[in-house]
N, C-alpha and C positions, 0 to 999 in steps of 0.2 A: 509642709505639705508631706506627706508618709508616702511610702512606696506604692500601698494600696491606690491612692487617689493619683498618683501619678501615672498608674498605668491606665486608668479611665481616663485619661487627659491627654494622654500621650499624642503629641503632632503628628497628623497624618502623613506628613512628607516619609517619618523614619518609616513608618509601617509601607509604604509605596518603596521606599528604598529597599527594606528588607524583602518585599514581593520580589523586586527586582533580582535581588540577589538569588534568590531563592529558585526563580525561573531559571536564572544564567548557569547556576555552578552546575547543575546536572549534565547539562550539554557538554563537559569537558571531565565528567566522571564516567567510567566502563564498569557501570552496575547493571544487574538483573533481576527487577522484581517479578517474585513468583507469579507465575500465571498458571490458569488450566487450558489446555487448548480444547476448542469447542468441536464438536465430530464432522461437521460440514469444513473446517480447517484442514484437519486430520486426513478427512478423505481427497480435498486435493492435493496434498502433499504426498499422499501415499500411490495417488495416480500419478504424478509427474516423477516419484521415483522410482515407479516401475517400469516407466518407458525404455526402452532400448537408447542407445547411445546413438546418435544420428538421426533421432526421429524428427520431424518439421512440425511446428508448432504456429499457428495464427494467432498472433497478438493483435488483439485490438485494444488501442488506447484512445478512449473518447471522453478525456477529460481536460478540466483546464484549471487556469490560475487559482479560481475560486475555491476549488476542492484538493488542491496541492498536498495538504497536511494528511488528507486519507489518501487518496488515489495513488499519490505519488509514491507514499508508503509502499503502498499496496504494488505496484508497478515495479519498484527496485527490486523488493524481495522475492518476486515471481522470477524476474531475470538472473537475481543470482543463482537461483535453484538453477533455471535452465543451464545457464554457465557452468556451474559446476558440475551437472552430469552431462556434459555435452552434445546439448540438445539443441538443434537448429532453431532460428526463430526468426519471424518476420513481423515488423511493427505496421499497423495499417490505422489511421486516424481519420477520422470523417468530419474533425474541425480543425483548423490550422495550428494553433498552440501545444496540441499533444504531440504533434509531429515533431517539434524541436525540441521541447521539454522532455520528450523520452528518448530522443535522441544523446541530449546532454547526460541521463542517467547512463544510456548504454555505453557512451564513449568513458564516461566515470569510471564504471565498473570494469572497462575492458581496461584501461589502465592500470588500476587496482590490482587486478587478478595477473597480468602480465608482471608485475612488480612479485606481488607475493606467490602466486600460485600460476607458472608458465605452463605447466602440464596441461592446464586446462583448453591451451590453445585460442583463446578469445579473440577473435578478428574480425572485424566489419565486412562482410562480401565473403567471408569465409563459413563463420559460424552464425552470425547473425546480420539481417538487413531491415534498413526502413524502407517502405515503400511510399512513406510520404502520407500528405494530406489528398483524400479523395472526396469528391461530391458526388452526392446523390448514393446514399449508403442501399437503396434496395437494390436498385440497377446491378451498382458495383458487385453487391453480393451474388446476384444470380449471374453476373458474366463469370465473374471470381470462380466459381465450382466448375465452370465448363472448361475455361482456359485460363488458367493463371498468368503465363506469359503475356497474353495477348491482352490481357484486361490491365494490367499493372504498367507494363512496358518499361519502366525504369524506377530506379529508386530516387532519393533524395538529392544524390550527386548527379544525376542523371544517366547513371550506368545502366546499359540494358541489364536485366536482370537475368537474362535466359543466359548470358555470358558469366555469372556469378556464380562460382564454387558450392554457395549457401542453397543455390537453388536447382541444384543436381537432382534430377528425378522427381522435382515438382512439376506436374502438369495440371492438375486438377484435384478437387476435393479428395479423391479418394487417395489421395498422397499427404494428405493433412492427417495429423495423427492426434491432435489436439487443439480444441479454441479455447482460448482465454481471452476475456473481456474485462476491462476495468473503466467502469461505468458507474457516473452518479444520475443516469437519466434512466428512462425505461426503452432507451433506443437498444441496448442488446435484446429483447425480441426478436429483432430483425435477424440476427446470428443466429436464433433460435429456429426462426420461422423459415429463413432460406437455407440455413446451413446446417446447422446441426440435426434438425428434424428431419429432412427429407435424405440427407447421407449418413446418419447414425453417428456422426462424429462426437467423441467426447466433449464434455464442454465445462470451463472452470468460470466462475465470475466472481469480482471482486466490486462490490458496489459501495456507496456510502453507507454509513450507519442507520442513517434515515430512510433509506431506500431497501435495506436488507431483507424487512418482514416482509414485503411483496413477493422476493423471490423464494420461499420455501415452498411455495406449491411446485414450481420447477425442482427444486430438489429433492421432494418427496414423490412426484412423478418418474425420477430419473432422468430428468432432460438435462440436469445441473450433476457434474459427478462431485463438484463441492464448490466452496465458497468462502472467500474471505470478508466478513462483516466489519466494515470499517477499518478505523486504525488499530481497533483490539486483534482484527485478524491478522492484518499484520504482524502486530506483535508476535500472537503465538505463531504465525510462521517463520519468525526469525528465531522462536526458542525451538523449534524444529530444527532449525537449520544450524543452530549453534552460535548464529553471529547475533553481536550488538549493533542493529542497524540504525536507520534514520526512526523508526518507527518504537522503537526500544529508548530510544535517547528522547524522542519527543514524548512519549507517554513519563518516562521517568521525571520531565520538567513539570508537565501536568500535575501528576502524583505529589511532587515534593509542594506544588504550588496550592492544591486542596489541603497537606497535610498544616502546613503553616496557617491557612485559613481556620480551620478546625481549631489547630491549638491557641489563634490569638481569640476566638470566641469562648473557649471554654475559661481562657485565662482571665479576659475581660468580666465573665460573670463571677468566677470564683472569688475574682478583687471585688466585686461590688455584695456579692453575699458577706465576705470579708469585713467590709468597711461597714455595712449596716449593722451586722452584728458586734462591731468594735463602737459604734455609736450607741448601739442600745446599752451596752455593759454601763459604757459613760453615764448615759442617762439615769441609770439606775442606780448608780454609785452617788448621784446626787441626792 
């Protein structure tokens, strides 16, 4: 059996092993593949970059484990930017899972920045707070814009939010500088309807890629100042921040896997054509 026949009859277990290696290795490599930053991503980045230190952001996180690959990366990269800019933010979830998932992300980033950039001063209760899981999104948002401390009352640790330094001067919608919402569903429209629209608060959105097309209407109307389109949007944002985070690493793994599959398809077809040509020449020689 020559090399051409061997390539076409290679045991599929070797291919699975090669794919596993290709997917795994990029997680340990700090590399960045070039990407072009889309206008919605750039606009959201510019908006946060222009905000004064100490501004307050209402950070809605309404995603679960099923969309963690996209929404988790989007949440993390926007948290990074807020922490770097020393902008206060409050996490608000209308499902139980994101309250825990995003708390873990924030604590991880706090630990990282306290070790590498203590000048950012990231501290729970001082620069950020988790309001936790709330039920009845519409009524909570309606009440929140009128009286934040009375509506939220306590954070996930049962600390009275009115006593936390992060909430200093935050009483109603007029004290919120920006709304961010990470959301795989259409429930982000409640923020537009009951908070952004009536009080003209700038809002940024981070939907999954499959939900992104329907949000361009809100971008064109100016109701959204910017948007992160799925994992690609998170990758673009990490490039703007100059960090290699989970979005870039996840994308590298996916890109390497695609390159492997394309290479194997090309190699298999080239081997088949060469073998056919070799057989034809052998037949003609007889």
